[in-house]
N, C-alpha and C positions, 0 to 999 in steps of 0.2 A: 767877537774875537775868538780865535781858536788856539792862540798861544797861551799856555799856562806857565807858571813859575818853573816847573820842572823842565819843560821843553826849552825854555830860555837858557837855563843852566846847562843843558846838554849842548845847545848851539854855541855857547861861549866857552865850552870845555872847562867850566868852573865847578867849584864844590858848593853844593847846596847845604846851607846851615838851617836846620829846622827851627821854627819859631812859632809865633801865634797864628800865622797864616798858613793855610793848607797849600801843599805843593801843587795841587790841581786847580788852584784858583786862576781864573783868566786874567791876563794882563791887558790893560787898556791905555797906559801912558808911561812915558819915561821922561824924567826931568833931572837936571843937575842939582846938586845939594844947595847951591846959592839961590836957585830959582824955586825951590820947594817951599810950599806954605801949608797946604792941607792935602789929604787924600781925596781925589776927585769923586770916587764912587765907592761906597763900602763893600759892594758886591764884586768889585774888581781890584786887582793889585796895581799899585803904582811903583815903578822902579825908580829909585833914587841913586844916581851915579855919583860916587865920591871916592877920593883917595882914602886909604885905610886910616891914616892918622886923623884926617878931618872928620871921617865918619864916626870914629871912636869919640872924638871930642863932642860932636853934635849929639850922640846918644847919651853921653854922660851929663849933659846940661839938665837944668831943672826948670823948664818952662813949657808952655803949650806947644811950641814948635817941636821940641824934643819928643813930646808925647805923640805928636802926629807922625814923626819920623818912625817911631817904634811900631806904627801900624802900616808902614810901607815896607818895601823890600830894598835893602841896601845892596848895591852892586859895586864891587871894587876889584881892581886887579891884584891888590895886595891881600895878604892874610896874616897881618901882624898879630902877635899874642894879645896886645892891648885891644884890638878890634874884636877878636874872638871872645875875650872876657866881657867886653861891653855887650856883645850880642847875647851871650849866655845870661848875663845879669838882667837885661831888659826883656829877654824873650823875643827878640827881633829876628825876623826871617831875613836871610841874606844869601847872596851868591858871591863867593870870594875866590881868589886864585884864578881869575879868568885868563884866557890866552891873549886877549886884546889888552892893550895898555889903557891906563885911565884916560888918556887923551882921545883914544879911539872908541871907547865904550859907548859914549852917548850917540855919535853918528851911526855906529854899528847897530845899536838897539833900535834907533829911529828907523833905519832902513829895514830892519827885520820886521818891525810892526807895520811899516808901510806896505811891505809885500803881503803880509797877512791880511791887512785891511783890503787890499786890492783883490785878493782871492775871495774874501767875504762879499765884496761888491759884485764880483762876477757871479758868485753863487746866487745872490739875490736877484740879479738881472735874469739869469737863466730860469730861476723859479717863477718869476713874474711872467715870462713868456708862456710857461706851462699853465699858470693860473688864468691868463688871458684866453688861452685855447680852451680851458675847462669852462670858462664863462660863456664862450660861444657855443659850446656843445651841450653843457649841462646846466647852464644858468646859475642861480644862487646855490643850489645843492652841489653842483659840480665844483664851484669855487671853495666852498666850505670843506668838502671831502678832500680836495687836493691840498688845501692848506694844512689840514690835520696830518696828512701823509708827509708833507714837507718838513713840518716841525717835530714830527714823531711824538705827537701828543693828541689833545682833543680840542675841539672848537665848538662853540655854541653861538648861534646868531639869534638875538632877541629883538623883537620890535620895540617901538618907543614906549610901550606900556609894560614891557617885561615878559611878554609871552614868547614862547619858543617858535621861531620860524623854521629853523632846521638845525641839525647838529651832526657831528661826525666824531666817532670815537669816544663819546661821552655817555656815561651811565646816569642813573637817576640822581645819585649824590653829586655828580659833576654838574648836572643841570641846576640843582639847588644852589650850589656854590656860585655858579655863573649868575644866577638871578640875584643872589644876595649882594655880590660885588657890583653888578651893573646898576642896581637900584639903591646901593648904599644902605642896605638893611643892617641894623645892629645885631647881627647873629654871628656865631662862630663859623669861620670858613676853614675847611679842612685842607685846602691847598694854598701854599704861600706865594706862588709865583704866577698868579693870574694876571693877565694883561687885558685891559678893556680899551677898545678902540671904537670911537663913535663913527657911525656911518651917516654922513651929513653933519651939519653944524647949526647951532642956534635953533631957530624956529623950523629949519629944514631938516632937523634930526629925524631920520627914518628908522634907524636900528642901532643896536650895539653889538659889537663883535667881541666875544670873550675868548681869549686864546690861552692855552695852558701848555707850554712846551715841556718836554721831559727834563731838559737841563734848566735849572733855575736862573742861571745868568746867561741867557742866550740872547745876544743882541741881534742875531740873524732872525730869530723868531719875532722879535719886536718890530724889526724893519718889514718883514713879510706881512705881519699883522696890519701894520699901518698902510702898506700898499694894497693889501687885499680889501681893507675897509673902503678905500677910495674906489677900487674896482667894483665892489658891491654897491656902492652909492650909484654908480652909473648903471649897473644892471637893474637895480630896483626902480630906477626912475625912467628906464627906457620903455616906451610903449610897445606892446606886441600887437601889430595889426592883424595877426592871424588868430588871436585869442577868441574874438567874437565869432569868427568863422568856425573854429573848432567847437565852441559851445553850441552854436546853432546846429551843427551836424549831430552832436550828441543828443540834443533835444529831439531832432527829427527821427533818429534811430530808435530812441526810447518810445516815441509815439508809434512807430511802425511795429516794434516788438510787442507793445501793449495790445494793438489791434482794435477792432471795434470802429464805431463811427468816426472818431478823430483820425484814425489811420486812413479811412476811406476818403475823408475830406482833404487830408494832406496829399493823397495820391491824385485826387481830382485837380488840385492846384498845380501839380506837376504835369498835368496833361495826360495822366494814365487813366483810361476809361475802360479797360478790359474788365470783363465780368469775372474772370478768374485770374489770380496772380499768386505766385509763390515767391517769398523773399527769404534771403539767407544772409546771416552775419558771419563773415569770414575773419578768422584770426590769422596771426603770423604762421601758425602751423595748423591748417585746416584738417579736419578728420571727417571721413564720410559719415560716421555715426553721430556726429555732433551737429544737431539741427537747432539753431537758435530760435527758429519759429517760422511759420508760414501762414499766409493770410489769403483768404478768399474774399474778395470784395463783396460786401453786403452780408457777411456772416462772421461768426466768431472763429477763434483759432481752431484748427483741426489738426489731425495727426499728419505727420510728414508722409509723402508718397512712398510707395514700396520700392520704386526704382530710383537710382541716383540720377538726377537731372543734370543737364549740361549747364554749368555756371559761367556766365560771362561777366568779367570785371569791368566796371565802367564808373 
C-alpha cells in the first residue's frame, strides 16, 4: 500500500493529531468502531471510523478492546474537546475535523484504499511483464537483477543447501544475513525486513529467494518476491536443449587451441585432411594482432603467419 496516515489526512482535509503511530505508516484497512476488534497487522495502520462522542467513550474504557483501539487511528468528522483530551491522555493517533461527515467517512476511505490497491496491482502486473522478459533474455540472473531494481533493494538466490546461485545488489554481509534467515540459523541478522520465498515446495524445493526491499513495510515487494519465486521455479526446471551443444563446441575449441595429436584426430573426424591448416578464434571485436592460435597438422603450434590471411566465417 502507498497510502500513509498523513496522505489520508490530506485527502480528507482533516487535522492530524500526533500519537504513538508515525504519520508515515502505511494504511491497509478501514473499519467502523462497532466492527473493530484488533489491529490487523502491527506494521500497518488500521483506520477506525467513529463519531467524536463514541470515539472518546471507547478510548476511555478500561478493557482489551480499548487498548487495541489506542494502537489504531481514530478518524472522526468532529473535533470535540472531550475527544481531544482522550486522544492526548491515551497517546492515540487520530484524524479529526474531516470535510466528510461521519456517515460518509467509511465509504470514502474504502474507495480511497480500493483505488490505491488497484494502482498497486497494476504496478505488480507491469513489473511481472518485465520480469518475464528478463527471464527469457537473461535467465535466472536476469530475473534476480530486475527484481532487485524493482524493489530498490537487494536479492539473493540460494540453492536448497544454502549455497549462493546468484545475487544482485547484495554485499558480503547481506549474503550472510540471507543464508542465516533462509537456513534458520541462530545468529544475529542485521536486517529486519528480509523476506524468504521458497522456489518450489516440499520435496521439489529447488532454491530459496531472499528479498530485502528498502521500505520495511512494502507489500509490493512481498508480492513481487512471491511471483518472482514462481517464475524462477519454471526457469530452473526448464531444460535447455542447446546447453549440451554449447558445451560440446567449447570442448572442441579447447582441443583445437591446445593442438597436438588430439587436434589432428578431431580434424580427421571432421573430414579435414589437409597437410597444413591455420585456425583462428574470433571474438565479438576481432583485432588483426590477436591470434588465438594456429595449427599445422602433424606438428606443434607455430608462430602466426606474417601476412593477414582471409578469414571466412562458417
